[in-house]
C-alpha positions in Angstrom: -25.7 38.7 -20.1 -22.5 37.3 -19.3 -23.0 38.4 -15.3 -26.4 36.7 -15.3 -25.2 33.7 -16.8 -22.2 33.4 -14.6 -24.8 33.6 -11.4 -27.1 31.7 -12.5 -23.8 28.3 -13.3 -22.7 29.2 -9.7 -25.6 28.9 -8.1 -26.2 25.8 -9.8 -22.9 24.1 -8.9 -23.2 25.3 -5.2 -27.0 23.6 -5.2 -26.2 20.5 -7.3 -22.5 20.0 -5.6 -24.4 20.0 -2.0 -26.9 17.4 -2.5 -24.1 15.0 -3.7 -23.3 12.5 -0.8 -19.5 12.5 -1.6 -16.9 10.7 -0.6 -12.7 11.5 -0.8 -10.5 8.8 -1.0 -6.8 9.0 -0.2 -7.2 12.8 0.1 -4.4 14.9 -0.5 -2.4 15.4 2.5 -0.1 18.6 2.4 3.4 18.7 3.5 3.7 21.8 3.8 3.7 23.3 0.4 1.2 23.7 -2.6 0.1 22.0 -5.4 -1.1 21.3 -8.8 -4.3 19.3 -9.4 -4.6 17.5 -12.5 -8.3 16.1 -14.1 -10.1 14.8 -17.3 -11.9 17.9 -18.9 -14.8 15.9 -18.9 -14.7 15.2 -15.2 -14.5 18.7 -14.3 -17.7 19.4 -12.1 -16.8 17.7 -8.9 -13.3 18.9 -8.4 -14.6 22.7 -9.3 -17.0 22.1 -6.5 -15.2 20.0 -4.0 -11.9 22.7 -4.1 -14.0 26.0 -4.2 -13.5 28.7 -1.9 -9.4 28.0 -1.5 -8.0 30.7 -3.5 -6.4 28.2 -6.2 -5.7 29.4 -9.5 -7.4 27.6 -12.7 -7.2 28.2 -16.3 -10.0 29.6 -18.4 -10.2 29.9 -22.3 -10.2 33.3 -24.1 -13.5 32.6 -25.8 -17.0 33.5 -25.4 -17.9 30.4 -23.0 -14.7 30.8 -21.4 -15.7 34.2 -20.1 -18.8 33.0 -18.7 -16.7 30.3 -17.4 -14.6 32.6 -16.0 -17.2 34.4 -14.2 -18.4 31.2 -12.5 -14.9 30.3 -11.3 -14.3 33.7 -9.9 -17.7 33.4 -7.8 -16.0 29.5 -6.8 -13.4 31.5 -5.4 -10.5 30.8 -7.7 -8.1 33.0 -9.1 -9.0 33.0 -12.7 -5.9 32.8 -15.5 -7.7 33.3 -19.1 -5.6 31.5 -21.7 -5.4 27.8 -23.2 -3.3 25.4 -25.3 -4.5 26.9 -28.6 -5.1 30.6 -27.8 -3.0 32.8 -25.2 -1.5 29.7 -23.7 2.3 31.3 -23.0 1.2 34.2 -21.5 -1.6 32.3 -19.6 1.3 29.6 -18.5 3.4 33.0 -16.7 1.0 34.0 -15.0 -0.5 30.6 -13.2 3.8 29.8 -12.7 3.2 34.0 -10.5 -0.1 32.9 -8.8 1.9 28.9 -7.8 4.8 30.8 -6.4 2.9 32.8 -4.1 1.9 30.0 -2.6 -1.8 29.5 -4.0 -2.8 25.7 -5.6 -3.2 25.3 -9.7 -5.8 23.2 -11.3 -6.0 21.9 -14.6 -8.0 20.1 -16.8 -5.0 18.2 -18.9 -6.8 17.9 -22.0 -8.5 20.9 -22.4 -9.9 22.7 -23.6 -10.6 21.1 -27.2 -8.9 17.5 -26.9 -8.0 15.4 -28.2 -9.8 13.5 -25.8 -7.8 12.6 -22.8 -4.6 13.2 -24.0 -2.5 15.2 -21.3 -1.1 18.5 -22.5 2.8 18.9 -21.0 1.7 22.3 -19.6 0.7 21.3 -16.4 4.4 19.4 -16.1 6.5 22.5 -16.9 4.1 24.3 -14.7 5.1 21.9 -12.0 8.8 21.2 -12.6 9.3 25.2 -13.3 7.8 25.7 -9.7 8.9 22.5 -7.8 5.8 21.4 -6.9 4.2 17.8 -7.2 1.3 17.3 -9.5 -1.8 15.7 -8.4 -3.6 13.4 -10.3 -7.7 13.5 -9.8 -10.6 12.0 -10.8 -14.0 12.1 -9.9 -17.7 10.4 -10.6 -20.8 10.1 -9.6 -23.0 6.9 -9.2 -25.8 8.4 -11.7 -24.6 10.9 -14.1 -26.0 12.4 -17.2 -23.3 12.3 -20.1 -22.8 14.8 -22.9 -22.0 11.8 -25.7 -21.9 14.4 -28.6 -19.6 16.6 -26.5 -15.6 16.4 -27.6 -14.9 15.8 -23.6 -18.0 13.5 -22.9 -19.1 16.1 -20.0 -20.3 14.2 -17.0 -22.9 16.4 -15.1 -23.9 14.5 -11.7 -27.4 13.7 -10.6 -28.4 15.3 -7.8 -28.9 13.2 -4.3 -26.8 10.1 -5.2 -23.5 9.0 -4.4 -20.1 10.5 -5.5 -16.3 9.7 -5.0 -13.5 11.5 -5.4 -10.1 9.8 -5.6 -6.8 11.6 -5.7 -3.6 9.8 -6.9 -0.1 9.6 -5.4 2.2 12.6 -5.9 4.2 13.0 -9.1 7.1 15.0 -8.4 9.1 16.2 -11.4 12.6 17.2 -11.1 14.2 19.8 -12.9 16.1 17.6 -15.1 13.2 15.3 -15.7 11.7 14.6 -19.3 8.6 16.0 -19.7 7.3 14.0 -22.5 8.2 10.9 -19.9 6.3 12.5 -17.2 3.3 13.5 -18.9 2.9 10.1 -20.2 3.6 9.0 -16.2 0.6 11.6 -15.5 -1.9 10.0 -18.2 -0.9 6.7 -16.9 -2.3 7.2 -13.6 -5.2 9.5 -14.3 -6.2 6.4 -16.7 -6.0 4.0 -13.6 -7.8 6.8 -11.4 -10.4 7.1 -13.5 -11.0 3.5 -13.7 -11.4 3.2 -10.2 -13.6 5.9 -9.8 -15.8 5.0 -12.9 -16.1 1.3 -12.1 -14.0 -0.7 -9.6 -15.7 1.8 -6.7 -18.8 0.3 -7.6 -18.0 -3.0 -7.5 -19.6 -5.5 -5.1 -16.0 -7.4 -5.9 -13.7 -6.5 -2.6 -10.8 -7.6 -5.1 -11.8 -5.7 -8.0 -12.6 -2.5 -5.7 -8.6 -3.0 -4.3 -7.0 -3.6 -7.3 -7.9 -0.2 -8.3 -7.8 1.9 -5.1 -4.9 4.2 -5.2 -4.2 3.5 -1.4 -6.7 1.0 0.1 -6.6 1.1 4.1 -6.7 -2.6 5.2 -7.2 -3.2 9.1 -6.0 -6.5 10.7 -7.3 -7.7 13.6 -5.6 -10.1 15.5 -5.2 -8.7 19.3 -3.8 -11.1 21.2 -1.9 -14.2 21.8 2.4 -14.2 20.4 2.2 -17.4 18.9 -1.5 -16.1 16.9 0.5 -12.8 16.1 3.8 -14.8 14.7 1.3 -17.3 12.4 -0.7 -13.8 11.4 2.3 -12.3 9.9 2.7 -14.8 6.6 -0.7 -13.7 5.6 0.0 -9.9 6.4 3.5 -9.9 4.4 1.7 -11.7 1.6 -1.1 -8.8 1.7 1.6 -6.1 1.4 3.2 -8.0 -1.4 -0.4 -7.9 -3.1 -1.1 -3.8 -2.4 2.2 -2.5 -1.9 0.9 0.8 -1.9 -1.9 -0.1 0.7 -1.9 1.3 4.2 -1.9 -1.4 6.6 -3.1 -1.1 10.3 -2.5 -4.3 13.3 -4.9 -4.0 16.2 -3.6 -5.5 19.2 -3.7 -5.5 22.5 -0.8 -3.7 24.6 1.1 -6.6 25.6 1.8 -8.1 22.4 2.4 -4.9 20.4 6.4 -5.7 20.6 5.9 -8.6 18.4 5.1 -6.6 15.5 6.6 -3.4 16.3 8.7 -2.2 13.3 7.1 -4.8 10.9 7.8 -3.3 7.3 4.4 -4.8 6.9 2.6 -2.7 9.2 1.9 0.8 8.6 0.2 1.6 12.0 0.4 -0.5 15.1 -3.1 0.6 17.1 -2.6 -0.4 20.4 -6.0 -1.5 22.5 -4.9 -1.3 25.8 -7.1 -3.5 28.5 -5.7 -1.3 31.4 -8.0 1.5 30.1 -11.2 -0.5 29.3 -13.9 2.2 30.4 -17.0 3.2 27.9 -15.3 6.5 27.7 -12.0 4.4 26.2 -14.3 2.3 23.9 -16.2 5.8 22.4 -12.3 7.3 21.7 -11.5 3.7 19.9 -14.7 4.0 17.9 -14.1 7.5 17.0 -10.3 6.6 16.2 -10.8 3.8 14.0 -13.8 5.5 12.2 -11.5 8.5 11.8 -9.0 6.4 9.3 -11.7 5.4 6.9 -10.8 1.7 6.4 -11.6 -0.2 3.3 -11.7 -3.7 4.8 -10.7 -5.6 8.3 -9.6 -8.9 8.4 -10.1 -10.5 11.6 -7.8 -13.5 12.0 -9.1 -14.4 15.8 -12.4 -14.7 15.4 -13.8 -14.2 18.9 -16.5 -11.9 20.4 -13.5 -9.4 21.1 -12.0 -9.2 18.0 -15.4 -9.2 16.1 -16.6 -6.0 17.9 -13.5 -4.5 17.2 
């Protein structure tokens, strides 16, 4: 019966997950090492689907329900470690450390398996400190979900075919001498802000509310030419940087004016629009590059046909 239920759960997650119109915000970019991903217990459906078949290690409790869950997770391509904060935790943590040290990612529902609701357990911080890897907070939400209000974790089951978002926070690094309690509180704060963003700010029609909750919004400045105009735009770009210090800010500019803003501390990337290469193929390539940046907001300071096109 356990195998049948595990297969059914695996098939259900795969089918439902593939129907979601999922957008990933601030995706984790590897710097040559692995990481431990942290999320709230009630939001685990999308993280488990999103990071399937990556051979990551994840913990499942020793209960009968945990046995079914372990079967589902194994079919999803996870290395399952049995144990929890309330039973078999020490042995499970040692096994997780062994997996992480051999190059596997790890995933934790940090307030499970029985709560208290949205209270981070310190095990995830201890693991990251012991292995010298960052903790990556993440929060996921579908536009429409069935919320199991009677469950302690208020489990969210996405409704098929709706939009969904998976938002990653900035990595939390834990040095050998760092205080576990302080880093646990830092993770809890980050997860709280991410959950606010994925459940509320992301769906807002107010761009200010959207940007205020975004872990790293992408803002494109469009002021391609005229040296004087670039100089006068500078204070506005600086104000945007001060308002959103974690934002990625790109500035699209003609090749002849690029030196004016090169090296600016307010700009993460100077994107050159080279008029000498102008052709349908060049425009198509530029279009693809700008779309690949997944820009959240563009601001046209130029106000002419060329800048409107860009």
